C-alpha positions as CSV (number, residue, x, y, z in Angstrom):
1,M,26.9,29.0,40.1
2,R,25.2,27.4,37.1
3,T,25.5,23.6,36.8
4,T,26.6,21.9,33.5
5,N,23.0,20.7,32.9
6,E,21.6,24.2,33.3
7,S,24.2,25.6,30.9
8,D,23.2,23.0,28.4
9,L,19.5,23.9,28.4
10,P,19.7,26.9,26.0
11,R,21.8,24.9,23.6
12,R,19.3,22.0,23.7
13,A,16.4,24.4,23.3
14,R,18.0,25.9,20.3
15,A,18.6,22.4,18.8
16,V,15.0,21.4,19.4
17,A,13.8,24.7,17.9
18,L,16.0,24.2,14.9
19,R,14.8,20.7,14.3
20,A,11.2,21.9,14.7
21,W,11.7,24.6,12.1
22,K,13.3,22.2,9.7
23,V,10.3,19.8,10.0
24,L,7.9,22.7,9.6
25,R,9.7,24.1,6.6
26,T,9.7,20.7,4.9
27,N,6.2,19.5,5.8
28,W,4.0,22.6,6.3
29,H,2.3,22.5,2.9
30,L,1.5,18.7,2.8
31,G,-1.5,18.9,5.0
32,V,-3.2,21.5,2.7
33,T,-2.0,20.4,-0.8
34,A,-1.9,16.6,-0.7
35,F,-5.2,15.7,-2.3
36,G,-6.3,12.4,-3.7
37,G,-6.0,10.0,-0.8
38,P,-3.1,7.5,0.1
39,P,-2.2,6.4,-3.5
40,V,-1.5,10.0,-4.5
41,H,0.1,10.8,-1.2
42,F,2.7,8.1,-1.7
43,K,3.7,9.6,-5.0
44,I,3.9,13.1,-3.4
45,F,6.1,11.7,-0.7
46,N,8.4,10.0,-3.2
47,D,8.8,13.2,-5.2
48,K,9.4,15.2,-2.0
49,F,11.6,13.1,0.2
50,V,13.4,10.8,-2.3
51,K,13.9,13.0,-5.3
52,K,13.9,16.6,-3.9
53,T,15.1,16.7,-0.3
54,Q,16.8,13.2,-0.5
55,W,16.0,12.5,3.1
56,I,15.7,8.8,2.2
57,D,16.7,6.8,-0.9
58,E,14.5,4.8,-3.2
59,Q,15.2,1.5,-1.5
60,V,14.4,2.8,1.9
61,Y,11.2,4.3,0.5
62,Q,10.1,1.0,-1.0
63,E,10.9,-0.7,2.4
64,L,8.8,1.8,4.3
65,F,6.0,1.5,1.7
66,S,5.9,-2.3,2.3
67,I,6.0,-1.9,6.1
68,V,3.2,0.7,6.3
69,Q,1.0,-1.3,3.9
70,S,1.4,-4.5,5.9
71,L,0.4,-2.8,9.2
72,S,-3.0,-1.6,10.2
73,G,-3.9,2.1,10.3
74,P,-3.6,5.1,7.9
75,A,-0.9,4.1,5.4
76,S,0.2,7.5,4.1
77,T,0.2,9.0,7.6
78,K,2.5,6.2,8.8
79,M,4.8,6.7,5.8
80,L,5.2,10.4,6.6
81,Y,5.6,9.6,10.3
82,C,8.4,7.0,9.6
83,I,10.3,9.4,7.2
84,N,10.4,12.1,9.8
85,L,11.2,9.5,12.6
86,I,14.2,8.3,10.6
87,R,15.4,11.8,9.9
88,D,15.0,13.6,13.2
89,G,13.5,11.3,15.8
90,F,10.2,10.9,17.7
91,L,9.4,14.6,18.4
92,A,9.9,15.5,14.7
93,A,7.7,12.6,13.7
94,L,4.9,13.6,16.1
95,F,5.2,17.2,14.9
96,S,5.0,16.2,11.3
97,F,1.9,14.1,12.0
98,L,0.1,17.2,13.6
99,I,1.1,19.4,10.6
100,W,-0.2,16.7,8.3
101,S,-3.4,15.8,9.9
102,L,-4.8,18.9,11.7
103,P,-5.7,21.0,8.7
104,G,-8.0,18.4,7.2
105,A,-9.3,17.4,10.6
106,I,-10.3,21.0,11.4
107,G,-11.9,21.3,8.0
108,M,-13.9,18.1,8.4
109,Y,-15.0,19.3,11.9
110,G,-16.3,22.5,10.5
111,L,-18.2,20.7,7.7
112,S,-19.8,18.4,10.3
113,I,-21.3,21.4,12.0
114,G,-22.7,22.6,8.8
115,V,-24.0,19.2,7.7
116,A,-25.8,18.7,11.1
117,S,-27.9,21.8,10.3
118,I,-29.0,21.2,6.7
119,D,-32.2,19.7,5.4
120,Q,-32.7,16.0,4.5
121,T,-32.3,16.7,0.8
122,L,-29.4,18.7,-0.7
123,P,-29.7,21.2,-3.6
124,R,-29.1,19.5,-7.0
125,P,-26.0,21.6,-7.7
126,V,-24.3,20.2,-4.6
127,Y,-24.9,16.7,-5.8
128,A,-23.3,17.6,-9.1
129,L,-20.3,19.2,-7.4
130,L,-19.8,16.1,-5.2
131,S,-20.1,13.7,-8.1
132,G,-17.5,15.8,-10.0
133,L,-15.1,15.6,-7.0
134,N,-15.5,11.8,-6.8
135,A,-14.9,11.3,-10.5
136,A,-11.8,13.5,-10.5
137,T,-10.5,11.6,-7.5
138,V,-10.9,8.3,-9.3
139,G,-8.7,9.6,-12.1
140,V,-6.1,10.9,-9.7
141,I,-5.9,7.6,-7.8
142,A,-5.8,5.6,-11.1
143,L,-2.8,7.6,-12.2
144,A,-1.1,7.1,-8.8
145,A,-1.7,3.3,-9.1
146,V,-0.1,3.2,-12.6
147,E,3.0,5.2,-11.5
148,L,3.5,3.2,-8.3
149,S,3.2,0.0,-10.3
150,E,6.1,1.0,-12.5
151,K,8.3,1.0,-9.3
152,A,6.8,-2.0,-7.6
153,I,7.0,-4.3,-10.6
154,T,10.5,-5.6,-10.8
155,D,10.0,-8.9,-12.6
156,K,7.2,-11.3,-13.8
157,T,6.5,-12.5,-10.3
158,T,5.7,-9.0,-8.9
159,R,3.7,-8.2,-12.1
160,I,1.5,-11.2,-11.4
161,A,1.2,-10.2,-7.7
162,V,-0.1,-6.8,-8.7
163,F,-2.6,-8.2,-11.1
164,V,-3.9,-11.0,-8.8
165,S,-4.2,-8.7,-5.8
166,A,-6.0,-6.1,-7.8
167,T,-8.5,-8.5,-9.4
168,A,-9.0,-10.5,-6.2
169,G,-9.7,-7.4,-4.3
170,M,-12.5,-6.4,-6.7
171,L,-14.2,-9.8,-6.4
172,Y,-14.6,-9.9,-2.6
173,N,-14.6,-7.6,0.4
174,A,-14.0,-8.5,4.0
175,L,-11.9,-7.2,6.9
176,W,-9.5,-10.1,6.8
177,Y,-9.3,-10.3,3.0
178,F,-6.9,-7.5,2.1
179,P,-4.1,-8.3,4.6
180,V,-4.3,-12.0,3.5
181,L,-3.8,-10.9,-0.2
182,M,-0.7,-8.9,0.8
183,V,0.7,-11.8,2.8
184,I,0.1,-14.2,0.0
185,S,1.9,-11.9,-2.4
186,G,4.9,-11.7,0.0
187,L,5.0,-15.5,0.4
188,A,4.9,-15.9,-3.4
189,T,8.0,-13.7,-3.9
190,L,9.7,-15.4,-1.0
191,V,9.2,-18.8,-2.5
192,F,10.3,-17.7,-5.9
193,D,13.4,-15.9,-4.8
194,Y,14.6,-18.9,-2.8
195,R,13.7,-21.3,-5.6
196,W,11.8,-23.6,-3.2
197,L,9.6,-24.9,-6.0
198,H,12.1,-24.8,-8.9
199,K,13.6,-28.2,-8.2
200,P,10.3,-30.1,-8.0
201,V,9.1,-28.3,-11.2
202,V,12.3,-29.1,-13.0
203,A,12.2,-32.7,-11.9
204,I,8.6,-33.1,-13.1
205,A,9.5,-31.4,-16.4
206,N,12.4,-33.8,-16.9
207,Q,10.2,-36.8,-16.1
208,V,7.6,-35.7,-18.6
209,A,10.2,-35.1,-21.3
210,R,11.7,-38.5,-20.5
211,V,8.3,-40.2,-20.9
212,K,7.7,-38.5,-24.2
213,R,11.1,-39.6,-25.5
214,L,10.5,-43.2,-24.5
215,G,7.0,-43.1,-26.1
216,S,8.4,-41.8,-29.4
217,R,11.6,-43.8,-29.5
218,K,12.3,-45.7,-32.8
219,P,13.2,-49.5,-32.8
220,V,16.6,-50.0,-31.3
221,V,19.3,-50.7,-33.9
222,K,21.8,-53.4,-33.0
223,R,25.1,-52.0,-31.8
224,R,28.2,-52.8,-33.6
225,S,30.9,-54.9,-31.9
226,N,34.3,-53.6,-31.0
227,E,35.8,-55.3,-34.1
228,E,33.2,-53.6,-36.3
229,D,34.0,-50.3,-34.7
230,R,37.7,-50.7,-35.3
231,A,37.0,-51.6,-38.9
232,A,34.9,-48.5,-39.2
233,I,37.6,-46.4,-37.8
234,V,40.1,-47.8,-40.2
235,S,37.8,-47.2,-43.1
236,G,37.2,-43.6,-42.0
237,T,33.5,-43.9,-41.2
238,G,34.0,-44.1,-37.4
239,V,36.0,-40.9,-36.9
240,E,33.1,-39.3,-35.0
241,L,32.8,-42.3,-32.7
242,Q,36.6,-42.2,-32.1
243,E,36.5,-38.5,-31.2
244,R,33.7,-39.0,-28.8
245,R,35.5,-41.8,-27.0
246,A,38.7,-39.8,-26.9
247,S,36.9,-36.7,-25.5
248,P,34.5,-37.8,-22.7
249,S,34.0,-34.1,-21.8
250,L,32.3,-33.5,-25.1
251,N,30.0,-36.3,-24.4
252,H,29.1,-34.8,-21.0
253,Q,28.5,-31.4,-22.5
254,A,26.3,-32.8,-25.2
255,Q,24.2,-34.7,-22.7
256,S,23.9,-31.6,-20.5
257,Y,22.8,-29.6,-23.5
258,Q,20.3,-32.2,-24.4
259,Q,18.8,-32.2,-20.9
260,Q,18.6,-28.4,-20.9
261,S,16.9,-28.3,-24.3
262,D,14.3,-30.7,-23.0
263,L,13.2,-28.2,-20.4
264,P,10.6,-25.5,-21.1
265,M,12.2,-22.2,-22.2
266,A,10.7,-20.4,-19.2
267,D,12.7,-22.7,-16.9
268,Q,15.9,-22.0,-18.8
269,Q,15.4,-18.3,-18.6
270,G,14.4,-18.6,-15.0
271,K,17.7,-20.3,-14.2
272,S,19.8,-17.5,-15.7
273,A,17.6,-14.8,-14.2
274,G,17.6,-16.5,-10.9
275,A,21.4,-16.6,-10.8
276,S,21.6,-12.9,-11.4
277,A,18.8,-12.1,-8.9
278,S,20.5,-14.3,-6.3
279,A,23.8,-12.5,-6.8
280,A,22.0,-9.1,-6.4
281,E,20.2,-10.3,-3.3
282,N,23.4,-11.5,-1.7
283,E,25.1,-8.1,-2.1
284,P,25.3,-6.4,1.3
285,R,22.9,-3.5,1.8
286,I,24.8,-0.5,3.1
287,I,22.4,1.7,5.1
288,P,23.6,5.4,5.3
289,R,24.0,6.6,8.9
290,E,21.4,9.3,8.5
291,M,18.8,6.6,7.5
292,R,19.2,4.5,10.6
293,L,17.2,4.5,13.8
294,N,18.9,4.7,17.2
295,F,16.6,2.5,19.2
296,S,16.8,-1.3,19.5
297,W,14.5,-4.1,18.5
298,K,13.8,-4.8,22.2
299,T,12.3,-1.3,22.6
300,G,10.2,-1.8,19.5
301,T,8.9,-5.1,20.7
302,S,8.0,-3.5,24.1
303,I,6.0,-0.8,22.3
304,I,4.1,-3.3,20.3
305,V,3.3,-5.5,23.4
306,C,2.1,-2.5,25.4
307,F,-0.2,-1.5,22.5
308,F,-1.8,-4.9,22.3
309,L,-2.3,-4.9,26.1
310,S,-4.1,-1.6,25.9
311,F,-6.2,-2.9,23.0
312,I,-7.3,-5.9,25.0
313,A,-8.0,-3.8,28.0
314,A,-10.2,-1.4,26.0
315,M,-12.2,-4.3,24.5
316,V,-12.6,-6.0,27.8
317,L,-13.7,-2.8,29.5
318,R,-16.3,-2.3,26.8
319,S,-17.8,-5.8,27.4
320,V,-17.9,-5.5,31.2
321,L,-19.4,-2.0,31.4
322,P,-23.2,-1.8,32.1
323,H,-25.2,-2.0,28.9
324,P,-25.5,0.4,27.2
325,A,-22.0,1.7,27.8
326,P,-21.4,5.4,27.7
327,L,-21.8,6.6,24.1
328,L,-18.5,8.5,23.9
329,Y,-16.7,5.4,25.2
330,R,-18.4,3.2,22.7
331,L,-17.4,5.8,20.0
332,F,-13.7,5.6,21.3
333,S,-13.7,1.7,21.4
334,N,-15.2,1.5,17.9
335,M,-12.7,3.9,16.4
336,Y,-9.8,2.2,18.3
337,L,-10.9,-1.1,17.0
338,A,-11.2,0.2,13.4
339,G,-7.8,1.8,13.6
340,T,-6.4,-1.6,14.8
341,I,-7.9,-3.9,12.2
342,I,-8.0,-1.7,9.1
343,F,-5.4,-2.8,6.5
344,G,-5.0,-1.0,3.2
345,G,-5.5,2.6,4.4
346,G,-8.2,5.1,3.5
347,P,-10.1,3.2,0.8
348,V,-10.7,0.4,3.3
349,V,-11.7,2.5,6.2
350,I,-14.9,3.8,4.6
351,P,-17.0,0.6,4.5
352,L,-15.8,-0.4,7.9
353,L,-16.7,3.0,9.5
354,R,-20.1,2.7,7.9
355,E,-20.7,-0.5,9.9
356,Y,-19.3,1.0,13.1
357,V,-21.2,4.4,12.9
358,V,-24.2,4.2,10.6
359,A,-25.2,0.7,11.7
360,E,-25.1,1.9,15.3
361,G,-27.6,4.6,14.4
362,W,-25.3,7.4,15.3
363,V,-25.1,9.0,11.8
364,S,-27.6,8.9,9.0
365,P,-26.7,7.2,5.7
366,R,-27.1,10.5,3.8
367,D,-24.7,12.4,6.1
368,F,-22.2,9.5,5.8
369,L,-22.2,9.8,2.0
370,I,-21.9,13.5,2.1
371,G,-18.8,13.1,4.3
372,L,-17.5,10.4,2.0
373,A,-17.7,12.7,-1.0
374,L,-16.1,15.6,0.9
375,I,-13.2,13.6,2.3
376,Q,-12.2,12.5,-1.2
377,A,-11.7,16.2,-2.1
378,F,-10.0,17.2,1.1
379,P,-6.2,17.2,1.6
380,G,-4.5,15.1,4.1
381,P,-5.3,11.6,5.4
382,N,-8.7,10.0,4.7
383,F,-8.8,8.9,8.3
384,N,-9.9,12.5,9.1
385,F,-13.3,11.2,8.1
386,A,-13.5,9.9,11.6
387,V,-13.5,13.5,12.9
388,F,-16.5,14.2,10.8
389,L,-18.3,11.1,12.1
390,G,-17.3,11.6,15.7
391,S,-18.6,15.2,15.7
392,L,-21.9,14.2,14.1
393,T,-22.3,11.3,16.6
394,A,-21.8,13.7,19.5
395,I,-24.2,16.3,18.1
396,N,-26.9,13.8,17.3
397,N,-26.8,12.5,20.9
398,G,-26.5,15.7,22.8
399,Y,-22.8,15.7,23.5
400,S,-20.1,18.3,22.7
401,S,-19.1,18.2,19.1
402,I,-15.5,19.0,19.9
403,G,-15.3,16.1,22.4
404,G,-16.7,13.6,19.9
405,A,-14.4,14.8,17.1
406,L,-11.3,14.7,19.4
407,I,-12.1,11.3,20.7
408,A,-12.6,9.8,17.2
409,W,-9.4,11.5,15.9
410,I,-7.2,10.2,18.7
411,A,-8.7,6.7,18.7
412,I,-8.4,6.0,15.0
413,F,-4.9,7.4,14.5
414,S,-3.2,6.0,17.6
415,P,-3.1,2.2,16.8
416,G,-1.3,2.6,13.4
417,L,1.2,5.1,14.7
418,I,2.1,3.1,17.8
419,L,2.4,-0.1,15.8
420,V,4.6,1.4,13.1
421,H,6.8,3.1,15.7
422,G,7.5,-0.2,17.4
423,T,7.9,-2.0,14.1
424,M,10.6,0.4,13.0
425,G,12.7,-0.7,15.9
426,I,12.4,-4.3,14.8
427,W,13.0,-3.3,11.2
428,S,16.4,-1.8,12.1
429,A,17.6,-5.3,13.0
430,A,15.8,-7.2,10.2
431,R,16.1,-5.0,7.2
432,S,19.3,-6.6,5.9
433,R,18.0,-10.1,5.9
434,R,17.5,-11.5,2.4
435,W,14.2,-13.3,3.2
436,V,12.8,-10.0,4.7
437,K,13.6,-8.1,1.5
438,A,12.0,-10.9,-0.6
439,L,8.9,-11.0,1.5
440,L,8.4,-7.2,1.5
441,R,9.0,-7.1,-2.3
442,G,5.8,-9.2,-2.7
443,I,3.9,-7.3,0.0
444,N,4.7,-4.1,-1.8
445,A,3.4,-5.4,-5.1
446,G,0.2,-6.8,-3.4
447,A,-0.4,-3.4,-1.8
448,V,-0.1,-1.6,-5.1
449,G,-2.6,-4.0,-6.6
450,L,-5.1,-3.1,-4.0
451,I,-4.9,0.6,-5.1
452,Y,-6.6,-0.6,-8.3
453,T,-9.3,-2.1,-6.1
454,A,-9.8,1.3,-4.4
455,V,-10.2,2.8,-7.9
456,Y,-12.9,0.3,-8.7
457,R,-14.8,0.7,-5.4
458,I,-15.0,4.5,-5.5
459,W,-16.0,4.2,-9.2
460,Q,-18.9,2.1,-8.2
461,V,-20.4,4.7,-5.7
462,G,-19.1,8.0,-7.1
463,Y,-22.2,9.2,-8.8
464,I,-24.7,10.6,-6.3
465,D,-27.9,12.6,-6.9
466,E,-31.2,13.3,-5.2
467,G,-32.8,10.1,-6.3
468,F,-29.9,7.8,-5.3
469,Q,-28.0,9.3,-2.4
470,A,-26.4,5.9,-1.7
471,G,-24.3,6.3,-4.8
472,R,-24.2,4.7,-8.3
473,S,-21.5,3.8,-10.7
474,L,-19.8,6.6,-12.5
475,G,-20.2,4.6,-15.7
476,D,-23.9,5.2,-15.6
477,D,-23.4,8.6,-17.1
478,P,-20.7,9.2,-19.9
479,W,-20.0,12.7,-18.5
480,W,-18.4,11.3,-15.4
481,V,-16.3,8.9,-17.4
482,V,-15.0,12.0,-19.3
483,V,-14.2,13.7,-16.0
484,V,-12.2,10.6,-14.9
485,A,-10.3,10.5,-18.2
486,T,-9.6,14.2,-18.0
487,S,-8.2,13.9,-14.5
488,F,-6.0,10.9,-15.5
489,V,-4.8,12.3,-18.8
490,G,-4.1,15.7,-17.3
491,G,-1.8,14.3,-14.7
492,R,-0.2,11.6,-16.9
493,W,0.7,13.7,-20.0
494,F,0.3,17.3,-19.0
495,G,1.7,17.2,-15.5
496,F,-1.4,18.5,-13.7
497,P,-1.0,18.4,-9.9
498,A,-3.7,16.5,-8.0
499,P,-5.3,19.7,-6.5
500,L,-5.8,21.2,-10.0
501,S,-7.3,17.9,-11.2
502,I,-9.8,18.0,-8.3
503,I,-10.7,21.6,-9.0
504,I,-11.3,20.8,-12.7
505,G,-13.5,17.8,-11.7
506,A,-15.6,20.1,-9.5
507,F,-16.0,22.6,-12.3
508,M,-17.0,19.9,-14.8
509,G,-19.6,18.7,-12.3
510,M,-21.1,22.1,-12.1
511,L,-20.9,22.5,-15.8
512,R,-22.9,19.3,-16.4
513,Y,-25.6,20.6,-14.0
514,A,-25.8,23.9,-15.9
515,V,-26.1,22.2,-19.3
516,V,-28.6,19.6,-18.2
517,N,-30.9,22.0,-16.4
518,A,-30.5,24.9,-18.9
């Protein structure tokens, strides 16, 4: 006789298969069509999951965007993971990650095998092709930055946050710098929304206005006595004084209006805007049932604690192993560390991986730059660049290329996915708090500003050729500026999808080579 649990197995298997099919049907194409890096991926996800399938609404999307940008690891990968986690749970989220990452990872692995066998210098047409890909990618990312800004900017404060984070990110580069900029942006909106500085500013403005009035006051005219007042009233000249004494409320209103008019116009507008904003913030946020997670903040906290314990153990083990430690373990620890401390997604991972791989002597600078150009033109997450570097590291040191690629892939993706999974449990309990929403509004704006920084940094090294394989600015040749503008305008005003813009950029790169060398 079959037990109840045994009879439930076919039904559960069908339910799991149905959910897997739904995830596959919705996500299958993203890993092979999502070109352009994280900024473009976010726009694709918004169009797909907010506007088309309506798996989440716009506010949940903006909340997730702020969360994934404020945590380390691959930003767009975490966003896709969280959307599927909310929709169908952990297995669906894991399956969507594999669908999303594996196509690009397999492609980068195949390219690493080819790059390992080529000569030191590439043919000139290849450099032209890679430069065209980089230039088109800059245009696509710039377009994504503009469109995300339109959603992230909700008032003057967020507009300033986008501008400041973008410009500050261009001026300096360090591992700790980008997350600090996002935190500062979040604190700025938090302070503004709670009006913590408004009272001191208003008090200072009133004091300054009072000092100005005292400095410009005319000589005091002697006041009339009560008898003179009564005489003026009788004669008809004191009607105004009589009305003011009879209506003390009018006097109070006049004084209030005078005090308000002494303030700067920005403060007056801020008061009215702040009242409406506060009313909006205090409205209860109703989360649809299908957009809620069914695990507690305690589970989320436990996941985060376990991750940091594993991170500490990995770093301690690296330090206590005999020097030099096994190469593949050093590769794992470097990628695990990179995945833990990288904030800002793909554009930030590139200079850090250069330090952790090229500086170690595992991969040559030329091969690194070839991989950099190729990953810009590949669909899926930019963190698949680690597969390329892990494979080359293993090949150059006599190890299995598949082993090196797999170790690098697991090590660099795991920290971000584990952290965001745990954070989603905490977020379920904190998302309705007003201060959390205010904080994330600024973090969101700061993260969007850093996309402009990514545009600038790729622009500065996008032009590569035989004589400067380390890369030069795209602005050194007007043709690449035209390619960037074509990519941007095509997407902005003619609706070109990102893959088409990338293909056009590659074609224009080859066209330049044909014209110059004709």
